[in-house]
Biopython code that builds the backbone (N, CA, C, O; Angstrom):
import numpy as np
from Bio.PDB.StructureBuilder import StructureBuilder

atoms = [
    (1, "UNK", "N", (-2.706, 25.460, -14.230)),
    (1, "UNK", "CA", (-1.744, 25.437, -13.144)),
    (1, "UNK", "C", (-2.255, 26.286, -11.987)),
    (1, "UNK", "O", (-2.925, 27.300, -12.181)),
    (2, "UNK", "N", (-1.926, 25.851, -10.800)),
    (2, "UNK", "CA", (-2.352, 26.573, -9.610)),
    (2, "UNK", "C", (-1.499, 27.813, -9.398)),
    (2, "UNK", "O", (-0.296, 27.820, -9.657)),
    (3, "UNK", "N", (-2.148, 28.847, -8.926)),
    (3, "UNK", "CA", (-1.435, 30.083, -8.608)),
    (3, "UNK", "C", (-0.782, 30.018, -7.225)),
    (3, "UNK", "O", (0.109, 30.808, -6.913)),
    (4, "UNK", "N", (-1.231, 29.074, -6.409)),
    (4, "UNK", "CA", (-0.701, 28.923, -5.058)),
    (4, "UNK", "C", (0.609, 28.149, -5.114)),
    (4, "UNK", "O", (0.658, 27.052, -5.669)),
    (5, "UNK", "N", (1.673, 28.714, -4.543)),
    (5, "UNK", "CA", (2.962, 28.006, -4.597)),
    (5, "UNK", "C", (2.952, 26.738, -3.748)),
    (5, "UNK", "O", (2.250, 26.655, -2.739)),
    (6, "UNK", "N", (3.736, 25.762, -4.171)),
    (6, "UNK", "CA", (3.902, 24.539, -3.387)),
    (6, "UNK", "C", (4.915, 24.822, -2.283)),
    (6, "UNK", "O", (6.083, 25.099, -2.553)),
    (7, "UNK", "N", (4.460, 24.748, -1.056)),
    (7, "UNK", "CA", (5.314, 25.076, 0.085)),
    (7, "UNK", "C", (5.392, 23.864, 1.006)),
    (7, "UNK", "O", (4.373, 23.257, 1.335)),
    (8, "UNK", "N", (6.581, 23.525, 1.409)),
    (8, "UNK", "CA", (6.806, 22.431, 2.345)),
    (8, "UNK", "C", (7.390, 23.037, 3.619)),
    (8, "UNK", "O", (8.555, 23.434, 3.636)),
    (9, "UNK", "N", (6.588, 23.111, 4.689)),
    (9, "UNK", "CA", (7.096, 23.698, 5.934)),
    (9, "UNK", "C", (8.265, 22.888, 6.487)),
    (9, "UNK", "O", (8.191, 21.664, 6.589)),
    (10, "UNK", "N", (9.323, 23.573, 6.834)),
    (10, "UNK", "CA", (10.512, 22.918, 7.372)),
    (10, "UNK", "C", (10.781, 23.387, 8.794)),
    (10, "UNK", "O", (10.496, 24.527, 9.160)),
    (11, "UNK", "N", (11.336, 22.480, 9.583)),
    (11, "UNK", "CA", (11.754, 22.778, 10.947)),
    (11, "UNK", "C", (13.240, 22.499, 11.015)),
    (11, "UNK", "O", (13.701, 21.460, 10.542)),
    (12, "UNK", "N", (13.987, 23.406, 11.593)),
    (12, "UNK", "CA", (15.434, 23.228, 11.713)),
    (12, "UNK", "C", (15.776, 22.945, 13.165)),
    (12, "UNK", "O", (15.349, 23.665, 14.068)),
    (13, "UNK", "N", (16.553, 21.884, 13.382)),
    (13, "UNK", "CA", (16.962, 21.578, 14.751)),
    (13, "UNK", "C", (18.226, 22.369, 15.106)),
    (13, "UNK", "O", (18.719, 23.163, 14.305)),
    (14, "UNK", "N", (18.730, 22.145, 16.290)),
    (14, "UNK", "CA", (19.885, 22.891, 16.777)),
    (14, "UNK", "C", (21.160, 22.660, 15.992)),
    (14, "UNK", "O", (22.086, 23.467, 16.067)),
    (15, "UNK", "N", (21.223, 21.554, 15.228)),
    (15, "UNK", "CA", (22.425, 21.256, 14.449)),
    (15, "UNK", "C", (22.322, 21.760, 13.016)),
    (15, "UNK", "O", (23.267, 21.639, 12.236)),
    (16, "UNK", "N", (21.158, 22.332, 12.675)),
    (16, "UNK", "CA", (20.969, 22.830, 11.322)),
    (16, "UNK", "C", (20.268, 21.844, 10.398)),
    (16, "UNK", "O", (19.982, 22.167, 9.245)),
    (17, "UNK", "N", (19.986, 20.630, 10.905)),
    (17, "UNK", "CA", (19.287, 19.615, 10.118)),
    (17, "UNK", "C", (17.840, 20.062, 9.890)),
    (17, "UNK", "O", (17.183, 20.546, 10.812)),
    (18, "UNK", "N", (17.348, 19.897, 8.657)),
    (18, "UNK", "CA", (15.983, 20.281, 8.329)),
    (18, "UNK", "C", (15.061, 19.069, 8.363)),
    (18, "UNK", "O", (15.437, 17.980, 7.928)),
    (19, "UNK", "N", (13.848, 19.267, 8.885)),
    (19, "UNK", "CA", (12.845, 18.213, 8.981)),
    (19, "UNK", "C", (11.503, 18.756, 8.532)),
    (19, "UNK", "O", (11.265, 19.963, 8.569)),
    (20, "UNK", "N", (10.630, 17.860, 8.110)),
    (20, "UNK", "CA", (9.244, 18.197, 7.824)),
    (20, "UNK", "C", (8.393, 17.008, 8.233)),
    (20, "UNK", "O", (8.899, 15.895, 8.374)),
    (21, "UNK", "N", (7.109, 17.239, 8.423)),
    (21, "UNK", "CA", (6.245, 16.138, 8.852)),
    (21, "UNK", "C", (5.901, 15.237, 7.664)),
    (21, "UNK", "O", (5.834, 15.691, 6.522)),
    (22, "UNK", "N", (5.688, 13.982, 7.950)),
    (22, "UNK", "CA", (5.300, 13.026, 6.917)),
    (22, "UNK", "C", (3.965, 13.430, 6.301)),
    (22, "UNK", "O", (3.743, 13.245, 5.104)),
    (23, "UNK", "N", (3.084, 13.980, 7.121)),
    (23, "UNK", "CA", (1.791, 14.459, 6.613)),
    (23, "UNK", "C", (1.997, 15.514, 5.533)),
    (23, "UNK", "O", (1.317, 15.495, 4.507)),
    (24, "UNK", "N", (2.926, 16.426, 5.756)),
    (24, "UNK", "CA", (3.200, 17.471, 4.767)),
    (24, "UNK", "C", (3.782, 16.883, 3.482)),
    (24, "UNK", "O", (3.470, 17.348, 2.386)),
    (25, "UNK", "N", (4.621, 15.868, 3.619)),
    (25, "UNK", "CA", (5.218, 15.240, 2.438)),
    (25, "UNK", "C", (4.143, 14.535, 1.615)),
    (25, "UNK", "O", (4.091, 14.699, 0.397)),
    (26, "UNK", "N", (3.286, 13.753, 2.269)),
    (26, "UNK", "CA", (2.248, 13.049, 1.518)),
    (26, "UNK", "C", (1.261, 14.040, 0.895)),
    (26, "UNK", "O", (0.792, 13.814, -0.221)),
    (27, "UNK", "N", (0.940, 15.123, 1.588)),
    (27, "UNK", "CA", (0.060, 16.154, 1.014)),
    (27, "UNK", "C", (0.717, 16.803, -0.205)),
    (27, "UNK", "O", (0.046, 17.078, -1.200)),
    (28, "UNK", "N", (2.017, 17.045, -0.129)),
    (28, "UNK", "CA", (2.740, 17.638, -1.256)),
    (28, "UNK", "C", (2.725, 16.697, -2.462)),
    (28, "UNK", "O", (2.519, 17.141, -3.591)),
    (29, "UNK", "N", (2.939, 15.414, -2.231)),
    (29, "UNK", "CA", (2.912, 14.443, -3.329)),
    (29, "UNK", "C", (1.542, 14.424, -4.002)),
    (29, "UNK", "O", (1.450, 14.377, -5.229)),
    (30, "UNK", "N", (0.483, 14.458, -3.200)),
    (30, "UNK", "CA", (-0.869, 14.459, -3.763)),
    (30, "UNK", "C", (-1.133, 15.751, -4.551)),
    (30, "UNK", "O", (-1.763, 15.725, -5.608)),
    (31, "UNK", "N", (-0.651, 16.855, -4.031)),
    (31, "UNK", "CA", (-0.853, 18.131, -4.722)),
    (31, "UNK", "C", (-0.079, 18.164, -6.040)),
    (31, "UNK", "O", (-0.574, 18.681, -7.042)),
    (32, "UNK", "N", (1.122, 17.618, -6.037)),
    (32, "UNK", "CA", (1.880, 17.531, -7.288)),
    (32, "UNK", "C", (1.112, 16.726, -8.329)),
    (32, "UNK", "O", (1.060, 17.101, -9.500)),
    (33, "UNK", "N", (0.516, 15.617, -7.896)),
    (33, "UNK", "CA", (-0.279, 14.809, -8.803)),
    (33, "UNK", "C", (-1.442, 15.595, -9.386)),
    (33, "UNK", "O", (-1.735, 15.490, -10.577)),
    (34, "UNK", "N", (-2.096, 16.373, -8.556)),
    (34, "UNK", "CA", (-3.198, 17.216, -9.023)),
    (34, "UNK", "C", (-2.703, 18.236, -10.033)),
    (34, "UNK", "O", (-3.347, 18.471, -11.055)),
    (35, "UNK", "N", (-1.560, 18.839, -9.746)),
    (35, "UNK", "CA", (-0.970, 19.813, -10.672)),
    (35, "UNK", "C", (-0.648, 19.156, -12.008)),
    (35, "UNK", "O", (-0.953, 19.706, -13.067)),
    (36, "UNK", "N", (-0.034, 17.983, -11.955)),
    (36, "UNK", "CA", (0.341, 17.294, -13.186)),
    (36, "UNK", "C", (-0.891, 16.945, -14.010)),
    (36, "UNK", "O", (-0.881, 17.072, -15.234)),
    (37, "UNK", "N", (-1.957, 16.504, -13.335)),
    (37, "UNK", "CA", (-3.192, 16.197, -14.058)),
    (37, "UNK", "C", (-3.705, 17.432, -14.774)),
    (37, "UNK", "O", (-4.163, 17.357, -15.914)),
    (38, "UNK", "N", (-3.625, 18.564, -14.101)),
    (38, "UNK", "CA", (-4.052, 19.820, -14.721)),
    (38, "UNK", "C", (-3.215, 20.171, -15.938)),
    (38, "UNK", "O", (-3.735, 20.689, -16.926)),
    (39, "UNK", "N", (-1.944, 19.896, -15.870)),
    (39, "UNK", "CA", (-1.062, 20.182, -17.012)),
    (39, "UNK", "C", (-1.473, 19.327, -18.203)),
    (39, "UNK", "O", (-1.511, 19.798, -19.340)),
    (40, "UNK", "N", (-1.773, 18.084, -17.930)),
    (40, "UNK", "CA", (-2.172, 17.175, -19.003)),
    (40, "UNK", "C", (-3.494, 17.625, -19.623)),
    (40, "UNK", "O", (-3.655, 17.592, -20.843)),
    (41, "UNK", "N", (-4.431, 18.044, -18.786)),
    (41, "UNK", "CA", (-5.744, 18.481, -19.269)),
    (41, "UNK", "C", (-5.656, 19.708, -20.165)),
    (41, "UNK", "O", (-6.454, 19.865, -21.089)),
    (42, "UNK", "N", (-4.689, 20.577, -19.894)),
    (42, "UNK", "CA", (-4.565, 21.817, -20.670)),
    (42, "UNK", "C", (-3.554, 21.708, -21.802)),
    (42, "UNK", "O", (-3.383, 22.650, -22.575)),
    (43, "UNK", "N", (-2.885, 20.565, -21.905)),
    (43, "UNK", "CA", (-1.883, 20.392, -22.956)),
    (43, "UNK", "C", (-0.578, 21.108, -22.654)),
    (43, "UNK", "O", (0.204, 21.381, -23.566)),
    (44, "UNK", "N", (-0.334, 21.414, -21.393)),
    (44, "UNK", "CA", (0.873, 22.143, -21.001)),
    (44, "UNK", "C", (2.108, 21.249, -20.945)),
    (44, "UNK", "O", (3.204, 21.730, -20.655)),
    (45, "UNK", "N", (1.948, 19.974, -21.215)),
    (45, "UNK", "CA", (3.076, 19.052, -21.212)),
    (45, "UNK", "C", (3.066, 18.240, -22.501)),
    (45, "UNK", "O", (2.022, 18.073, -23.132)),
    (46, "UNK", "N", (4.214, 17.746, -22.879)),
    (46, "UNK", "CA", (4.300, 16.920, -24.079)),
    (46, "UNK", "C", (3.990, 15.455, -23.775)),
    (46, "UNK", "O", (3.942, 14.626, -24.684)),
    (47, "UNK", "N", (3.782, 15.141, -22.507)),
    (47, "UNK", "CA", (3.444, 13.770, -22.135)),
    (47, "UNK", "C", (1.984, 13.488, -22.456)),
    (47, "UNK", "O", (1.126, 14.358, -22.306)),
    (48, "UNK", "N", (1.710, 12.268, -22.897)),
    (48, "UNK", "CA", (0.322, 11.914, -23.175)),
    (48, "UNK", "C", (-0.426, 11.708, -21.856)),
    (48, "UNK", "O", (0.190, 11.511, -20.809)),
    (49, "UNK", "N", (-1.740, 11.753, -21.916)),
    (49, "UNK", "CA", (-2.574, 11.669, -20.720)),
    (49, "UNK", "C", (-2.359, 10.371, -19.948)),
    (49, "UNK", "O", (-2.377, 10.376, -18.717)),
    (50, "UNK", "N", (-2.157, 9.273, -20.646)),
    (50, "UNK", "CA", (-1.943, 7.991, -19.969)),
    (50, "UNK", "C", (-0.643, 8.001, -19.168)),
    (50, "UNK", "O", (-0.610, 7.510, -18.039)),
    (51, "UNK", "N", (0.409, 8.545, -19.731)),
    (51, "UNK", "CA", (1.686, 8.631, -19.023)),
    (51, "UNK", "C", (1.556, 9.510, -17.785)),
    (51, "UNK", "O", (2.057, 9.164, -16.714)),
    (52, "UNK", "N", (0.889, 10.637, -17.933)),
    (52, "UNK", "CA", (0.682, 11.530, -16.789)),
    (52, "UNK", "C", (-0.117, 10.813, -15.708)),
    (52, "UNK", "O", (0.204, 10.926, -14.526)),
    (53, "UNK", "N", (-1.145, 10.085, -16.097)),
    (53, "UNK", "CA", (-1.965, 9.364, -15.116)),
    (53, "UNK", "C", (-1.150, 8.311, -14.380)),
    (53, "UNK", "O", (-1.319, 8.140, -13.172)),
    (54, "UNK", "N", (-0.272, 7.604, -15.078)),
    (54, "UNK", "CA", (0.592, 6.611, -14.426)),
    (54, "UNK", "C", (1.508, 7.305, -13.412)),
    (54, "UNK", "O", (1.699, 6.803, -12.304)),
    (55, "UNK", "N", (2.063, 8.439, -13.782)),
    (55, "UNK", "CA", (2.925, 9.188, -12.863)),
    (55, "UNK", "C", (2.142, 9.702, -11.657)),
    (55, "UNK", "O", (2.626, 9.641, -10.527)),
    (56, "UNK", "N", (0.941, 10.203, -11.897)),
    (56, "UNK", "CA", (0.091, 10.691, -10.808)),
    (56, "UNK", "C", (-0.246, 9.548, -9.859)),
    (56, "UNK", "O", (-0.208, 9.724, -8.641)),
    (57, "UNK", "N", (-0.576, 8.382, -10.401)),
    (57, "UNK", "CA", (-0.883, 7.227, -9.559)),
    (57, "UNK", "C", (0.340, 6.774, -8.762)),
    (57, "UNK", "O", (0.204, 6.315, -7.628)),
    (58, "UNK", "N", (1.526, 6.898, -9.343)),
    (58, "UNK", "CA", (2.751, 6.553, -8.612)),
    (58, "UNK", "C", (2.948, 7.491, -7.428)),
    (58, "UNK", "O", (3.319, 7.053, -6.339)),
    (59, "UNK", "N", (2.699, 8.786, -7.639)),
    (59, "UNK", "CA", (2.799, 9.744, -6.530)),
    (59, "UNK", "C", (1.763, 9.436, -5.455)),
    (59, "UNK", "O", (2.073, 9.469, -4.264)),
    (60, "UNK", "N", (0.534, 9.138, -5.873)),
    (60, "UNK", "CA", (-0.523, 8.814, -4.909)),
    (60, "UNK", "C", (-0.175, 7.546, -4.136)),
    (60, "UNK", "O", (-0.415, 7.464, -2.932)),
    (61, "UNK", "N", (0.387, 6.566, -4.822)),
    (61, "UNK", "CA", (0.801, 5.334, -4.154)),
    (61, "UNK", "C", (1.890, 5.577, -3.121)),
    (61, "UNK", "O", (1.866, 4.997, -2.035)),
    (62, "UNK", "N", (2.836, 6.428, -3.457)),
    (62, "UNK", "CA", (3.896, 6.771, -2.509)),
    (62, "UNK", "C", (3.321, 7.514, -1.307)),
    (62, "UNK", "O", (3.699, 7.247, -0.166)),
    (63, "UNK", "N", (2.411, 8.442, -1.565)),
    (63, "UNK", "CA", (1.759, 9.177, -0.477)),
    (63, "UNK", "C", (0.988, 8.214, 0.422)),
    (63, "UNK", "O", (1.047, 8.323, 1.647)),
    (64, "UNK", "N", (0.265, 7.271, -0.184)),
    (64, "UNK", "CA", (-0.466, 6.273, 0.604)),
    (64, "UNK", "C", (0.483, 5.445, 1.457)),
    (64, "UNK", "O", (0.198, 5.163, 2.621)),
    (65, "UNK", "N", (1.609, 5.056, 0.875)),
    (65, "UNK", "CA", (2.597, 4.255, 1.608)),
    (65, "UNK", "C", (3.140, 5.025, 2.812)),
    (65, "UNK", "O", (3.289, 4.458, 3.894)),
    (66, "UNK", "N", (3.432, 6.293, 2.632)),
    (66, "UNK", "CA", (3.912, 7.125, 3.745)),
    (66, "UNK", "C", (2.848, 7.201, 4.827)),
    (66, "UNK", "O", (3.150, 7.052, 6.011)),
    (67, "UNK", "N", (1.587, 7.435, 4.420)),
    (67, "UNK", "CA", (0.498, 7.531, 5.396)),
    (67, "UNK", "C", (0.337, 6.232, 6.177)),
    (67, "UNK", "O", (0.188, 6.256, 7.398)),
    (68, "UNK", "N", (0.366, 5.107, 5.481)),
    (68, "UNK", "CA", (0.202, 3.809, 6.146)),
    (68, "UNK", "C", (1.352, 3.545, 7.109)),
    (68, "UNK", "O", (1.127, 3.075, 8.224)),
    (69, "UNK", "N", (2.565, 3.839, 6.699)),
    (69, "UNK", "CA", (3.706, 3.631, 7.586)),
    (69, "UNK", "C", (3.606, 4.505, 8.832)),
    (69, "UNK", "O", (3.968, 4.075, 9.928)),
    (70, "UNK", "N", (3.121, 5.718, 8.665)),
    (70, "UNK", "CA", (2.969, 6.603, 9.825)),
    (70, "UNK", "C", (1.862, 6.113, 10.755)),
    (70, "UNK", "O", (2.001, 6.169, 11.976)),
    (71, "UNK", "N", (0.766, 5.634, 10.174)),
    (71, "UNK", "CA", (-0.321, 5.083, 10.990)),
    (71, "UNK", "C", (0.181, 3.864, 11.749)),
    (71, "UNK", "O", (-0.098, 3.709, 12.938)),
    (72, "UNK", "N", (0.922, 2.998, 11.062)),
    (72, "UNK", "CA", (1.464, 1.798, 11.697)),
    (72, "UNK", "C", (2.419, 2.169, 12.820)),
    (72, "UNK", "O", (2.355, 1.603, 13.911)),
    (73, "UNK", "N", (3.298, 3.113, 12.552)),
    (73, "UNK", "CA", (4.264, 3.536, 13.577)),
    (73, "UNK", "C", (3.552, 4.146, 14.772)),
    (73, "UNK", "O", (3.901, 3.876, 15.921)),
    (74, "UNK", "N", (2.547, 4.976, 14.490)),
    (74, "UNK", "CA", (1.801, 5.609, 15.583)),
    (74, "UNK", "C", (1.062, 4.562, 16.399)),
    (74, "UNK", "O", (1.021, 4.647, 17.626)),
    (75, "UNK", "N", (0.481, 3.580, 15.733)),
    (75, "UNK", "CA", (-0.233, 2.521, 16.430)),
    (75, "UNK", "C", (0.709, 1.729, 17.324)),
    (75, "UNK", "O", (0.371, 1.403, 18.462)),
    (76, "UNK", "N", (1.900, 1.418, 16.800)),
    (76, "UNK", "CA", (2.888, 0.687, 17.604)),
    (76, "UNK", "C", (3.347, 1.516, 18.793)),
    (76, "UNK", "O", (3.503, 0.993, 19.897)),
    (77, "UNK", "N", (3.565, 2.815, 18.568)),
    (77, "UNK", "CA", (4.021, 3.701, 19.636)),
    (77, "UNK", "C", (2.953, 3.858, 20.706)),
    (77, "UNK", "O", (3.254, 3.806, 21.899)),
    (78, "UNK", "N", (1.708, 4.050, 20.288)),
    (78, "UNK", "CA", (0.628, 4.213, 21.248)),
    (78, "UNK", "C", (0.372, 2.929, 22.023)),
    (78, "UNK", "O", (-0.049, 2.974, 23.179)),
    (79, "UNK", "N", (0.626, 1.780, 21.392)),
    (79, "UNK", "CA", (0.412, 0.503, 22.046)),
    (79, "UNK", "C", (1.425, 0.192, 23.119)),
    (79, "UNK", "O", (1.182, -0.688, 23.945)),
    (80, "UNK", "N", (2.564, 0.886, 23.142)),
    (80, "UNK", "CA", (3.615, 0.615, 24.127)),
    (80, "UNK", "C", (3.536, 1.521, 25.327)),
    (80, "UNK", "O", (4.313, 1.374, 26.271)),
    (81, "UNK", "N", (2.601, 2.463, 25.307)),
    (81, "UNK", "CA", (2.512, 3.408, 26.443)),
    (81, "UNK", "C", (1.762, 2.818, 27.589)),
    (81, "UNK", "O", (1.594, 3.472, 28.619)),
]
sb = StructureBuilder()
sb.init_structure("model")
sb.init_model(0)
sb.init_chain("A")
sb.init_seg("    ")
for serial, (resi, resn, name, xyz) in enumerate(atoms, 1):
    if name == "N":
        sb.init_residue(resn, " ", resi, " ")
    sb.init_atom(name, np.array(xyz, "f"), 0.0, 1.0, " ", f" {name:<3s}", serial, name[0])
structure = sb.get_structure()
């Protein structure tokens, strides 16, 4: 397990609503996957390695989806300027 805490930087607007960047969310998902893989390698979880790998791949897939949607949105936004 990593000694570095998982931190998600948050920004609060004037109404108290909390936000974070999509980049930070996808990075967090990837880091969680790395952590989970480490747990499986050391036997720190009761889940078998295949189950952990499926979960890690699901997190990576979600992170990829967020990244692609952000790239698409940015491309559309830049194309309208």
